[in-house]
GUZANU-255769 format. One line per 5 residues: number of its first residue (from 1); for each residue x, y, z of N, C-alpha, C, CB. Coordinates in steps of 0.05 Angstrom, whole numbers, padded with zeros to 5 digits. Glycine has a CB too. Example, Ala and Ser with C-alpha at 12.3 -4.5 7.8 and 13.67 -1.06 7.14 Angstrom:
2
1	00264 -00114 00156 00246 -00090 00156 00264 -00066 00156 00226 -00089 00181  00257 -00045 00142 00273 -00021 00143 00258 00001 00157 00282 -00012 00114
END
This chain:
66
1	00806 -01935 -00144 00786 -01945 -00160 00792 -01967 -00172 00779 -01930 -00176  00775 -01991 -00174 00773 -02013 -00189 00761 -02011 -00212 00764 -02031 -00176  00764 -02012 -00240 00750 -02023 -00259 00749 -02048 -00273 00753 -02011 -00273  00747 -02069 -00257 00748 -02094 -00263 00720 -02105 -00272 00760 -02109 -00241  00717 -02121 -00290 00691 -02135 -00297 00685 -02152 -00279 00690 -02150 -00323
6	00655 -02153 -00268 00652 -02171 -00253 00644 -02197 -00262 00639 -02164 -00237  00645 -02220 -00249 00633 -02245 -00263 00611 -02245 -00273 00630 -02265 -00251  00590 -02234 -00265 00559 -02227 -00274 00565 -02217 -00303 00543 -02201 -00255  00581 -02194 -00307 00588 -02185 -00325 00593 -02197 -00349 00602 -02174 -00318  00618 -02211 -00340 00631 -02231 -00365 00613 -02251 -00373 00657 -02248 -00356
11	00596 -02265 -00356 00581 -02281 -00363 00557 -02275 -00382 00575 -02290 -00343  00547 -02248 -00373 00526 -02233 -00399 00536 -02228 -00420 00515 -02206 -00396  00563 -02214 -00420 00580 -02212 -00447 00585 -02236 -00464 00606 -02203 -00441  00591 -02252 -00447 00598 -02278 -00464 00563 -02298 -00469 00627 -02300 -00441  00547 -02291 -00456 00523 -02299 -00466 00513 -02285 -00495 00502 -02294 -00443
16	00513 -02264 -00488 00507 -02243 -00514 00529 -02253 -00537 00513 -02207 -00504  00557 -02250 -00535 00569 -02255 -00557 00559 -02288 -00572 00600 -02253 -00549  00552 -02306 -00552 00543 -02333 -00562 00519 -02333 -00574 00542 -02352 -00542  00507 -02318 -00563 00475 -02310 -00580 00488 -02297 -00610 00450 -02277 -00557  00497 -02273 -00610 00505 -02268 -00638 00514 -02288 -00654 00523 -02251 -00639
21	00532 -02304 -00644 00549 -02328 -00664 00529 -02341 -00668 00576 -02348 -00652  00509 -02356 -00654 00488 -02372 -00664 00470 -02361 -00683 00475 -02380 -00646  00459 -02335 -00678 00439 -02332 -00693 00442 -02312 -00714 00419 -02326 -00679  00468 -02298 -00718 00471 -02279 -00734 00500 -02285 -00751 00469 -02255 -00718  00496 -02284 -00779 00526 -02291 -00789 00538 -02266 -00799 00526 -02313 -00813
26	00563 -02261 -00800 00578 -02240 -00794 00571 -02223 -00820 00608 -02247 -00788  00566 -02240 -00843 00559 -02222 -00875 00528 -02204 -00866 00551 -02252 -00910  00508 -02218 -00848 00487 -02208 -00843 00494 -02185 -00831 00472 -02222 -00830  00508 -02185 -00808 00512 -02163 -00789 00528 -02138 -00807 00530 -02175 -00760  00546 -02142 -00819 00557 -02123 -00834 00541 -02116 -00857 00582 -02130 -00842
31	00526 -02125 -00869 00498 -02111 -00886 00485 -02096 -00864 00472 -02136 -00902  00477 -02098 -00845 00458 -02085 -00829 00472 -02056 -00819 00450 -02106 -00804  00501 -02065 -00814 00514 -02043 -00807 00518 -02020 -00833 00540 -02055 -00796  00527 -02036 -00855 00525 -02017 -00885 00500 -02004 -00884 00526 -02035 -00914  00479 -02016 -00880 00458 -01999 -00886 00445 -01987 -00859 00436 -02014 -00902
36	00457 -01985 -00845 00448 -01973 -00811 00419 -01986 -00807 00443 -01931 -00808  00416 -02010 -00806 00389 -02023 -00802 00395 -02036 -00769 00382 -02051 -00830  00374 -02039 -00758 00374 -02054 -00733 00354 -02079 -00741 00364 -02034 -00706  00373 -02109 -00727 00359 -02130 -00734 00335 -02139 -00717 00377 -02149 -00735  00313 -02127 -00724 00289 -02132 -00710 00283 -02159 -00707 00268 -02121 -00721
41	00293 -02177 -00729 00283 -02206 -00724 00299 -02219 -00702 00284 -02224 -00751  00320 -02209 -00694 00334 -02219 -00670 00317 -02210 -00641 00367 -02205 -00670  00312 -02184 -00644 00306 -02176 -00618 00284 -02188 -00597 00299 -02153 -00622  00263 -02208 -00613 00251 -02228 -00589 00270 -02245 -00578 00230 -02248 -00599  00286 -02256 -00594 00304 -02276 -00585 00322 -02265 -00562 00321 -02286 -00608
46	00337 -02241 -00571 00352 -02225 -00550 00340 -02222 -00524 00357 -02198 -00560  00311 -02216 -00529 00299 -02205 -00503 00291 -02228 -00484 00273 -02186 -00509  00292 -02262 -00497 00280 -02281 -00479 00314 -02281 -00462 00264 -02315 -00497  00339 -02266 -00469 00357 -02268 -00447 00350 -02256 -00421 00380 -02257 -00454  00340 -02240 -00421 00327 -02224 -00398 00338 -02191 -00401 00339 -02237 -00366
51	00323 -02182 -00380 00321 -02149 -00381 00344 -02132 -00374 00301 -02138 -00361  00368 -02144 -00367 00390 -02133 -00361 00404 -02127 -00391 00405 -02152 -00341  00399 -02146 -00411 00414 -02141 -00437 00399 -02123 -00448 00418 -02165 -00457  00377 -02118 -00450 00359 -02101 -00464 00365 -02071 -00453 00328 -02111 -00459  00369 -02070 -00426 00374 -02040 -00416 00402 -02035 -00423 00369 -02034 -00383
56	00425 -02053 -00426 00445 -02051 -00429 00449 -02037 -00464 00455 -02078 -00420  00429 -02053 -00473 00428 -02041 -00506 00416 -02012 -00505 00406 -02063 -00529  00397 -02003 -00483 00386 -01981 -00484 00405 -01960 -00479 00365 -01980 -00468  00423 -01965 -00460 00443 -01946 -00451 00465 -01939 -00465 00452 -01952 -00430  00480 -01962 -00482 00502 -01962 -00497 00499 -01966 -00526 00518 -01980 -00488
61	00477 -01977 -00534 00477 -01984 -00565 00484 -02008 -00569 00494 -01967 -00584  00497 -02020 -00553 00515 -02049 -00553 00515 -02066 -00536 00539 -02048 -00554  00503 -02089 -00539 00495 -02109 -00511 00518 -02121 -00504 00473 -02134 -00516  00544 -02117 -00523 00565 -02130 -00514 00586 -02113 -00494 00578 -02139 -00539  00575 -02090 -00496 00590 -02072 -00483 00576 -02066 -00452 00592 -02048 -00502
66	00583 -02082 -00434 00573 -02093 -00407 00599 -02086 -00385 00564 -02130 -00410
END
């Protein structure tokens, strides 16, 4: 069995990481984590990236784990 990440998965991961770096500061992310809050203000922007990112979030809770 091979458990390698596909090119499509790597591209999606990189896109999501880039999105987070562009739209969310680390201090903001840490504060949300600390308060156990979800960043609803980023949801619509993230949704524009496509349904596969949202499905991944629903299944794993982390869009970067693809």
